[in-house]
C-alpha positions in Angstrom: 0.0 -7.3 16.8 3.1 -8.3 14.9 1.0 -9.6 12.0 -0.6 -6.2 11.5 2.7 -4.5 11.6 4.0 -6.9 8.9 1.2 -6.0 6.6 1.7 -2.3 7.3 5.4 -2.4 6.3 4.6 -4.6 3.4 2.2 -2.0 1.9 4.6 0.8 2.6 7.2 -1.0 0.5 5.1 -0.4 -2.6 5.8 2.8 -4.3 2.2 3.0 -5.6 1.0 3.3 -2.0 3.5 6.1 -1.4 2.3 7.9 -4.5 -1.3 7.5 -3.4 -0.5 8.8 0.1 1.1 11.9 -1.5 -1.9 12.4 -3.7 -4.2 11.9 -0.7 -2.5 14.9 1.1 -2.3 17.1 -2.0 -5.7 16.6 -3.5 -8.9 18.7 -3.0 -11.0 15.6 -3.2 -10.1 13.5 -0.2 -13.1 11.2 -0.6 -12.1 10.2 -4.2 -8.5 9.7 -3.1 -9.6 7.6 -0.2 -11.6 5.5 -2.6 -8.7 5.1 -5.0 -6.4 4.2 -2.1 -8.9 1.6 -0.9 -9.1 0.0 -4.3 -5.3 -0.1 -4.7 -5.0 -1.6 -1.2 -7.4 -4.3 -2.0 -5.6 -5.0 -5.3 -2.2 -5.3 -3.5 -3.7 -7.6 -0.9 -5.1 -9.8 -3.6 -1.8 -9.7 -5.5 0.3 -10.7 -2.5 -1.9 -13.6 -1.6 -2.3 -14.8 -5.2 1.5 -15.0 -5.5 1.5 -16.8 -2.2 4.6 -14.9 -1.0 5.4 -11.8 0.9 8.1 -9.2 0.3 10.7 -8.8 2.9 9.9 -6.1 5.5 13.3 -4.5 4.9 13.0 -4.6 1.2 14.6 -1.4 -0.3 12.0 1.3 -1.2 12.6 2.5 -4.7 10.8 5.7 -5.7 
């Protein structure tokens, strides 16, 4: 749905997620990386809702 897509692009706008994705592909410990990715994802969800605002979907991605 559109809502899910918004969340998807929202998380992609975070450079932390991009870094974790890279680590996820490069590491020899996919289970550990998946766990770390999950923790960071939960943190970002909590952060976004606690601020009660969402970043624009087309927000520039800065690496």
